N, C-alpha and C positions, 0 to 999 in steps of 0.2 A: 676704199678698201679697209683702212684701219688707221689708228692713231700711230703716227710715225715714231714717237718716242717709245711706245710699247713694242713696235716692230723691231726697232733697233736693238732693244734689250732682249727681245725674244730670239733673234737669230744672230749667232756669233760667226757663222760662216755661210757663204753663198750656197753650199750644198744642202743647207737646211731650208732654203727658201722654196715654198710651194711652186712658185712660178718657174724657178730654175729646174725643179724636178719635172714639171710639165713640159718644159722646153726639151729636156733630155729625152723624155718619152716620145715626144713629137719627132725628134730627130731619128730615134730608133725606128719609129713607124715609117718615116720617109725612106730610110735606108732599106727597109724591108720592101717597100713599094718599088724603089728604083732598082733593086736587085732583081725583081721579077719582071718588071715592065720592059718593053722594048723601046729604047730611046734612040735606036739607029735612025739616022736621017734627020735628026732634030738638033744638029750642032752639039753644043756643050750643055744642052738643057739639063741633062742628068747631073752633071758636075755643078752647074750653077744652082740647081735646087738643093743639092746636098750642102754646098757652101753657105747658101742663104740660111738654111735650116740650122747648121752648126753655129752660125753667127748669132743666133738668138740667145742660146745659153752662154756662149763665150762672152758676149757683151754684158750680160747680166753679171757674170762672174767678175769680169774686169772692172766694171763700174763699182761693184760692191767692195772689191779689194782696194780701190783707189783711196778711200778714206775721207773723201769730201762729198757733201751732198750735191754740190754743183756738178762734179765729175760723174757721180752716180746718175744724175738726171740726164746728162749728155749720153752716157752709154745705154741707159734704158731707152732713150729715143732711137738710138742706132739699132738696138735690139728690136724695138717696135717696127722700125723700117724693114729690118730683115724678115720680120713676120709678114709684113705686107708683100715683100718680094717673093717669099715662099708661096703665099696665096696666089699671087699673080701667075707664077709658073704653073701652079696646080690648076688654075683657071684655064690656062692654055692647054694643059693636058686633057681637061674635060672636053675640049673641042676637037681633039685629034682622034680620028677614027680608030687608030690602032689601040687606043686606051678604052674603048667602049666596054670591055669586060671588067674594067677597074673603076667604073663610075661611082659605085657605092664607096669604095675605099678612098677615092679622091675626095668625095664629098665629106667623108669622115675626117680626112686630113685637113681640109679647109676649115671645118668646124673647130678642130683642135687649135689651129692657128688663130682663129678668131677669138677663142676663149683666152689664149695666152695674151693676145693683143689687148683684150679688155682688162686682164689682170695687170699688165704693165701700165695701162692707162690709169687705173685706180691707184697704183703705187706712185706713179708720177704726180698725180694730183695731190696726194697727201704730202709728198716731198716738197712740191712747190709751195705749199702752204705751211711749211715747217720753219721754225726758227733755229733748227739744229744745223750747224755748219758741217758737221762730220766728225768722225772719231779722230781724224788727224789733228783737229783743233781742241780735243778734249784733254786739257792740262789738269794738273792737280788742283789748281786754283778754280778752274771751271767745275770740276767734280765737287769741290767743297761748296761752291756757290749753288749748284744744283741740289746738293744735300740740304743746305740751309733753306732753300726755297721749298723743298719738299716738307721739311719740318714745319715751316711757317704755314704751309697749306694744311697740314694735318692739325696744327694748333687752331687755325681758323675754323676748320670743320668741327673740332671739339667745342669751340666757343659757340658756334652756331647751334650745335646740339644742346649745349647747356642753356642758351637763350630760349630755345624752343621748349625745353623741359620747364624752365622757370616760368615762361609765359603760360604754359599749360597749368602749372600749380597755381599761379595767380588767378587764372580764369576759373578754376575749380573753387578756389577760396571765395572769389567774388560771387559765384553762383550759390555757394553754401550760405554766405552772408545774406544774399538776397532772399533765399528760401527762409532763413531764420526770421528776417524782418517780416515776411509775409505771415509767418506763423506767430509773430509777436514775441519771439524769444529775444533775450539779451544777447548782444554781440560782444 
């Protein structure tokens, strides 16, 4: 999905997260569907679908607010599981005859849930490969260390640029000297 450090800096609240926004839109779409469709005779299928759908955005929010990467990972997996649960219930609805008039809408909802699940998976993979422990552990000492490391990286980049420029100047000088030798000029 993206570099975790950049994502952490990019989003200061869960409300800014694209995947959370997508989960909220998905929930609203599901509520619209469950409000129109006839769920009588299917037990608590309507309520279970609505709860599973709500669980997606709620677990993203809770994990984000916890302040540690490990807890965030845990809650993102719960959110991903709720995505799967929502899709499973929607797959059931696809097979119930009374929902035949809603097949296209159900298919669209399943597609949205799959997209959210893929977004969550991408974020999870980047978090699992991150050395960031979470904002809860971000002390002044850690911030200073990160700042120093950033300054060292920038210095190293400048030195690499200077080395490249120097190498290019030396290459051009050597080419010019070689050309002069061929022409018989004094060097």
